[in-house]
C-alpha angles and dihedrals in degrees: 000000000000139000128070125308109338123226128207109202121119117253110278116266096030114116125199115212121167118197121183125188118217139203086234113195097000126117092291106033115203096020112131126234115218116232097253102214090086099043096033104024112169096037089116100248118123126239093255096047104083107155122240090222118057093223098053116118092031109253093018102122147318129244113262132190092210134268124088131336135180108268145227116201121188088355093303128111110240132208100194099082151328129271120240101228100201095048090047088058091052091051092050099036106045107119114245092245090058097039127095144142118335127189113218110206114201124197109193133200115180135210114248089236126020113255112202119199092220091061098245113164100227109149096207125130124257089250091055090050090053089051088058089051098054099130100208093145097052091043093052091047092060095040096256124140134200103232103172135026126166143160117234112246100179135002123208138190098006120042103180116118102016102227116219103185142010123209133177128198122189110216121197090230142355090251092056090060090056095043093054089067090069097053115111092219090055093048091053092055099040094077088072092055092049090051095048106034118085096175137353143178116209113188126184108222141186125202121258125209110271124226114246121254109254118253111263096027109158122252117239091258088060101049123099093246110032124180116281135181089261095042111029124175120301133208111220111206121203116193107195139193114181122216089232139329093267091062093060089087088062089056090050090053090050090049091056092052094045092050091063089059101035101047094064087052092056105259116176129179122235096177146328111209132197111219109233093184144325110245095182127025147089101296098278121121126215135204108198143006117201127196111201120178127214127185091237142356089252090056091054093047090054087057092045094057098039105125094221091053091047090053091050090048092054094045100042118004096051089046091055104042128075098178134004150160124208114196129183105209137186109216124219092176118032116170096123097114092045092049090059105032100031091227135091117285115263095234 
């Protein structure tokens, strides 16, 4: 959202290489075959052993033309979303020399009551089941780190589904995300996620360059609505799909206008992320996810209802954006800025 003129390049040093594998001259030339360790993890075929023929290894996999497909994760069918086949291939097939860290952003909507596939009669909530899932051991074993975790306080603009939590894990590489699905310790835990999660979006993201904070920006002790024990700082998450690339300039214009209002209220930026692909979701694609920080919920709401900002939103933001979520969140883990910049967060 907020500071001076936004920029859209990827962070320097990050390469984007997409490699698809094809069925070649088979019955459906040009159709891609999804690397099966994500959709069929546990079938006993290694990450590097994707067959040339789509019917090798018996029930291994089908031939897909792209798009979304019902998923198996850790060898289990899941009901909480669909796998994006082409992006799964990119995650598994990026050469090591072109691979690097990837931030997986998870939006989570829980079942009211956990629903276990094995029929167990636990009467815990979906959220409690997901707490049992939390795969800290498998993540540490592959060098991955949870860098952000927050409960959703308020959801604006798009209310379906109602997201309950947002989590971000930084993986050392795209391939490591795929390889984790094969780990026995991950498979043991995954049943809890499947029981608790009603719907999720999992987007692979790369950091964008952040605008600089203007000189003279107030500290949080100087703003009209500083953080308090009852109203601590909030991270406002914007999930964005642009109408087309040409409309991004409208968003940049909106950002300039909004900055004039938000900076006096103490806005800081934790991260702006470019969405490389959505590995799990409902078929929609996304372009950016932004993490803007305000000293309090009240500070953000003053910006929301500012008449000049509302006018800029109508003239520019709404012209640029095809689909969006805006979420006010209360973090319990917040190392997102540090995980990107390698320095303490500026708030």
